[in-house]
C-alpha positions in Angstrom: 42.5 -5.6 -84.5 43.6 -4.7 -81.2 44.5 -6.9 -78.1 41.9 -5.6 -75.9 39.1 -5.9 -78.6 40.5 -9.6 -78.7 40.8 -9.9 -75.3 36.9 -8.9 -74.9 35.3 -11.0 -77.6 37.3 -14.4 -75.8 36.0 -12.6 -72.8 32.5 -12.3 -74.4 32.4 -15.9 -75.9 33.2 -17.8 -72.8 30.4 -15.3 -71.1 27.7 -16.6 -73.7 29.3 -20.4 -73.3 28.7 -20.2 -69.8 25.3 -18.5 -69.6 24.5 -21.4 -72.5 25.8 -24.8 -70.1 23.7 -23.1 -67.3 20.5 -22.9 -68.9 21.2 -26.4 -70.3 22.1 -27.4 -66.2 18.6 -25.8 -64.7 16.3 -27.2 -67.9 17.7 -30.9 -67.1 17.2 -30.2 -63.4 13.6 -29.3 -64.0 13.0 -32.1 -66.2 14.4 -34.6 -63.8 12.1 -33.0 -61.3 9.3 -32.6 -63.2 9.7 -36.4 -64.2 10.5 -37.4 -60.3 6.7 -35.1 -59.4 4.7 -37.0 -62.0 6.1 -40.5 -61.9 2.8 -42.0 -60.6 0.4 -39.8 -62.1 -2.4 -41.7 -63.4 -4.7 -40.1 -66.1 -8.1 -41.2 -67.7 -7.8 -43.5 -70.4 -9.2 -41.8 -73.2 -11.0 -42.6 -76.7 -9.1 -41.3 -79.8 -11.0 -42.8 -82.4 -11.3 -46.1 -83.1 -7.4 -47.0 -82.6 -5.6 -48.7 -80.0 -2.3 -46.6 -78.8 -0.4 -49.4 -76.7 2.8 -48.3 -74.4 5.3 -50.2 -72.3 4.9 -48.9 -68.8 8.1 -47.3 -67.6 7.2 -46.7 -64.0 3.4 -46.8 -63.5 1.9 -44.9 -66.5 -1.4 -45.7 -67.1 -2.3 -47.8 -70.6 -3.9 -45.9 -73.5 -6.8 -47.6 -74.8 -9.7 -46.6 -76.5 -12.4 -45.8 -74.0 -14.8 -42.9 -73.9 -14.5 -39.4 -73.9 -12.2 -37.5 -71.5 -12.8 -36.8 -67.5 -12.7 -33.5 -66.6 -9.7 -32.5 -64.0 -12.6 -32.9 -61.2 -12.9 -36.8 -61.7 -9.0 -37.4 -60.8 -10.4 -37.4 -57.1 -10.4 -40.3 -55.0 -13.9 -41.8 -54.9 -15.8 -43.0 -51.7 -14.3 -46.4 -51.0 -16.7 -49.1 -49.1 -15.0 -50.5 -46.1 -12.5 -53.3 -46.6 -12.0 -56.0 -44.3 -8.6 -56.9 -45.3 -6.4 -60.5 -44.8 -2.8 -60.8 -45.3 -1.7 -62.1 -49.2 1.6 -63.6 -49.9 1.2 -62.7 -53.6 0.4 -58.6 -52.9 2.1 -58.5 -49.3 6.1 -59.2 -48.1 5.5 -61.3 -45.0 7.4 -61.7 -42.0 6.7 -65.1 -39.7 7.2 -64.2 -36.2 7.1 -67.3 -33.0 7.5 -65.6 -30.1 8.6 -67.5 -26.7 6.2 -66.4 -24.2 2.6 -65.7 -25.8 1.4 -62.2 -25.6 -1.9 -61.0 -25.2 -3.3 -59.0 -28.1 -4.6 -56.2 -26.1 -0.7 -55.9 -24.1 1.0 -55.7 -27.3 -1.1 -53.1 -29.0 1.3 -50.0 -28.2 4.1 -52.2 -29.9 2.2 -53.2 -32.7 0.8 -49.7 -33.5 4.3 -48.4 -33.8 5.4 -51.2 -36.3 2.7 -50.2 -38.8 3.2 -46.5 -39.0 5.1 -44.8 -41.7 6.0 -47.2 -44.4 4.4 -45.4 -47.4 2.3 -48.5 -47.8 -0.6 -50.3 -45.6 0.9 -53.1 -43.0 -1.2 -55.6 -41.3 -0.1 -58.0 -38.4 -2.5 -60.8 -37.5 -2.1 -63.6 -35.0 -2.9 -67.0 -34.7 -5.4 -68.4 -32.5 -4.9 -71.6 -31.7 -8.4 -72.3 -30.0 -10.3 -71.0 -32.9 -7.6 -72.0 -35.3 -7.5 -68.6 -37.2 -5.4 -65.8 -38.1 -6.9 -62.9 -36.4 -6.0 -58.9 -36.6 -3.3 -58.6 -33.7 -3.0 -55.6 -30.9 -7.2 -55.8 -30.1 -7.8 -56.5 -26.7 -9.7 -59.7 -26.7 -8.3 -62.3 -24.2 -6.2 -63.9 -27.1 -2.8 -65.0 -26.4 -0.7 -65.1 -29.3 2.6 -66.7 -29.9 2.2 -66.9 -33.9 2.3 -63.3 -35.5 2.6 -62.3 -39.2 4.0 -58.5 -40.2 2.7 -57.9 -44.3 3.8 -55.2 -46.2 1.4 -54.3 -49.0 4.1 -54.2 -52.0 2.1 -52.0 -54.1 -0.7 -50.1 -55.3 -2.0 -47.0 -57.2 0.9 -44.6 -55.4 4.0 -47.3 -56.8 6.1 -50.2 -55.9 7.7 -49.9 -52.8 11.6 -49.3 -52.5 13.7 -52.2 -52.3 15.5 -50.0 -49.1 11.8 -49.6 -47.6 11.5 -53.6 -47.8 14.9 -53.9 -45.7 14.0 -51.6 -43.5 10.7 -53.4 -42.6 12.3 -56.5 -42.2 14.8 -54.9 -39.6 11.9 -53.3 -37.8 10.3 -56.9 -37.4 13.6 -58.1 -36.9 14.2 -56.4 -34.1 10.8 -56.7 -32.3 11.0 -60.4 -32.3 14.5 -60.2 -30.9 13.0 -58.1 -27.9 10.6 -60.5 -27.4 12.7 -64.1 -27.6 11.3 -64.7 -30.8 12.6 -66.2 -33.8 11.3 -64.5 -37.4 11.6 -66.2 -41.1 11.0 -64.3 -44.4 11.9 -64.5 -48.2 14.8 -62.8 -49.6 14.3 -59.1 -49.9 16.0 -58.9 -52.9 13.6 -61.7 -54.5 10.3 -60.0 -53.1 11.2 -56.9 -54.7 11.8 -58.5 -58.3 8.2 -59.5 -57.5 6.9 -56.3 -56.6 8.0 -54.6 -59.5 6.2 -57.1 -61.8 3.2 -56.9 -59.5 3.4 -53.4 -60.3 4.2 -53.7 -63.9 1.1 -55.8 -64.3 -1.2 -53.7 -62.2 -0.4 -50.6 -64.4 -1.1 -52.7 -67.7 -4.7 -53.6 -66.5 -5.3 -49.8 -64.3 -8.0 -48.1 -66.8 -10.7 -45.5 -66.5 -14.0 -45.4 -68.6 -15.4 -42.1 -68.8 -18.1 -40.7 -70.8 -19.2 -37.3 -71.3 -22.5 -36.2 -71.8 -22.0 -32.0 -72.6 -24.5 -29.6 -73.6 -25.3 -27.5 -76.6 -23.3 -23.9 -77.0 -25.5 -21.5 -75.0 -27.5 -24.2 -73.2 -25.8 -25.3 -69.8 -27.5 -27.7 -67.9 -28.8 -26.8 -64.4 -27.2 -28.1 -61.5 -31.2 -28.6 -60.1 -32.0 -30.9 -62.9 -28.7 -33.1 -62.7 -29.0 -33.6 -59.3 -32.7 -34.7 -59.6 -32.0 -36.7 -62.4 -29.2 -38.5 -60.3 -31.7 -39.3 -57.6 -34.1 -40.4 -59.4 -31.2 -42.8 -61.2 -30.1 -44.0 -57.8 -26.8 -42.1 -57.4 -25.4 -41.0 -54.1 -23.9 -37.3 -53.8 -21.2 -37.9 -51.5 -18.9 -35.6 -49.3 -15.9 -35.4 -52.1 -18.5 -33.9 -54.6 -19.3 -36.5 -56.8 -22.6 -38.8 -56.8 -21.7 -42.7 -56.7 -23.9 -45.7 -57.5 -23.3 -48.5 -55.3 -23.8 -52.0 -55.6 -25.5 -54.3 -53.5 -22.3 -55.7 -51.9 -21.7 -51.5 -51.1 -18.8 -51.3 -53.6 -18.8 -48.5 -56.4 -19.8 -49.1 -60.1 -19.5 -45.9 -61.2 -19.5 -42.3 -61.0 -20.8 -38.8 -62.4 -18.7 -36.0 -61.6 -18.9 -31.9 -63.4 -17.2 -31.8 -66.3 -15.8 -28.8 -65.3 -13.4 -28.8 -62.4 -16.1 -27.1 -59.9 -17.7 -30.1 -57.3 -21.2 -30.9 -56.9 -21.9 -29.4 -53.5 -25.5 -29.7 -52.1 -26.1 -26.0 -51.2 -24.9 -24.7 -54.5 -26.9 -27.2 -56.7 -29.9 -24.5 -57.1 -27.3 -22.0 -58.7 -24.9 -24.2 -60.7 -24.7 -24.3 -64.6 -22.5 -26.6 -66.2 -21.5 -27.4 -70.0 -21.3 -31.2 -69.3 -21.0 -34.1 -66.8 -18.6 -37.2 -67.0 -19.4 -40.7 -65.9 -16.7 -42.8 -64.7 -15.9 -46.5 -64.1 -13.0 -47.4 -62.4 -12.6 -50.9 -64.1 -10.2 -52.6 -61.9 -12.3 -51.9 -58.5 -15.4 -53.1 -60.1 -16.9 -56.3 -59.7 -19.0 -57.1 -62.9 -17.2 -54.3 -64.9 -18.9 -55.2 -68.2 -22.5 -55.1 -66.8 -21.3 -52.0 -65.1 -20.5 -50.5 -68.4 -23.9 -51.1 -69.8 -25.6 -49.5 -67.0 -23.2 -46.8 -67.3 -23.5 -46.2 -71.1 -27.5 -46.9 -70.4 -27.7 -44.2 -67.7 -25.8 -41.5 -70.0 -28.3 -42.0 -72.7 -31.3 -41.4 -70.6 -29.2 -38.0 -69.5 -28.5 -37.2 -72.5 -32.5 -37.4 -73.5 -33.6 -35.6 -70.2 -31.1 -32.7 -71.1 -31.0 -32.4 -74.4 -27.3 -33.0 -74.6 -24.8 -34.8 -76.7 -23.0 -38.0 -75.8 -19.2 -37.2 -77.3 -15.9 -38.5 -77.3 -12.8 -35.8 -76.1 -12.6 -34.2 -79.4 -16.9 -33.4 -78.8 -17.4 -35.8 -81.8 -20.7 -37.9 -81.5 -19.8 -41.2 -80.1 -20.4 -43.6 -82.5 -21.6 -47.2 -82.1 -18.6 -48.3 -83.6 -16.4 -46.4 -81.0 -18.5 -48.3 -78.3 -17.9 -51.5 -79.6 -14.1 -51.0 -80.0 -14.3 -50.0 -75.8 -15.8 -52.6 -74.8 -13.8 -55.3 -76.5 -11.3 -53.4 -74.9 -12.4 -53.8 -71.4 -13.2 -57.7 -71.8 -9.3 -58.3 -72.8 -8.6 -56.0 -69.4 -10.9 -57.9 -67.6 -9.6 -61.5 -69.1 -6.1 -60.7 -68.2 -7.0 -59.7 -64.9 -8.4 -63.0 -64.2 -5.7 -64.9 -65.4 -3.2 -63.3 -63.3 -5.7 -63.5 -60.2 -6.6 -60.5 -59.6 -10.3 -60.4 -60.6 -11.9 -56.9 -60.8 -13.5 -55.7 -57.7 -12.2 -58.8 -56.0 -10.4 -58.5 -52.6 -6.5 -58.1 -54.0 -7.7 -55.6 -56.9 -9.6 -53.3 -54.1 -6.1 -53.6 -52.3 -4.4 -52.8 -55.1 -5.8 -50.2 -56.9 -6.3 -48.0 -53.9 
């Protein structure tokens, strides 16, 4: 073999090795970007027979428990939420207390306080103490109340994930600067300790954040008509909202469960007369529903009524009939989740849960 041939072989070997390592590098970069992009995704919990699949959350990943059939991709659209009146809660908020030297009218503070609520990636509340009523109320609102004591609160976690420690630090520093501009004094917990609490809270929430979905599907070649779905839904007390889903609301105005198209297309009022679909999906967002066990029973009863009216089938995600044993397993797991939330002082459908699971 000549020197030229040996040189060419060496060059070729280096070229092949370079391509291999370049591809490996690209693959690693792509995997890293993908993990970052989907680290906060929340899938509906699905039924896979009667077996329970338990996972340890890494970041914020929904637990895999045996619940009813899979929801359609469209069901991940955020449901309509009843208006909430929130209060500062040190269990789920990072609170900075401020005393300012000269009491100021809430209306006069409006622009300054509004500027402090924006851009933190989590809800921020600011409350002022009214010495006349002896109560804390929303600050920054004209009303003649003068505040010398204020509380600034940044929510530590929600379904988007846990607040970052540097964000907590930046929030604290912004409040301290504001307090200094008013010759005020601020006090708060150590950021590191609060972030550790936030991580623990986020993990707890991830462990109970489940959705129960039930599919009603059509027999092959006999799709459901949108006209009949619309009529049945309205007769059952469901209301079609602008996001393309039907909702059943409780007496308190909160959502009990929803009804979605099993196919990607949303339900649009003007298109219901021409719509045909292979199935529909009932969905119960467990942490956000008070008396979720009763809501599950109501959802199951309604789905069975739809089966009879539409001549459909109640199935799991493998399109196998949903058995009584599987439903009993779902109910037991649901009760376990609700008990865990109660023990953690975050009752399903309560004020804390509605804020955390949003």
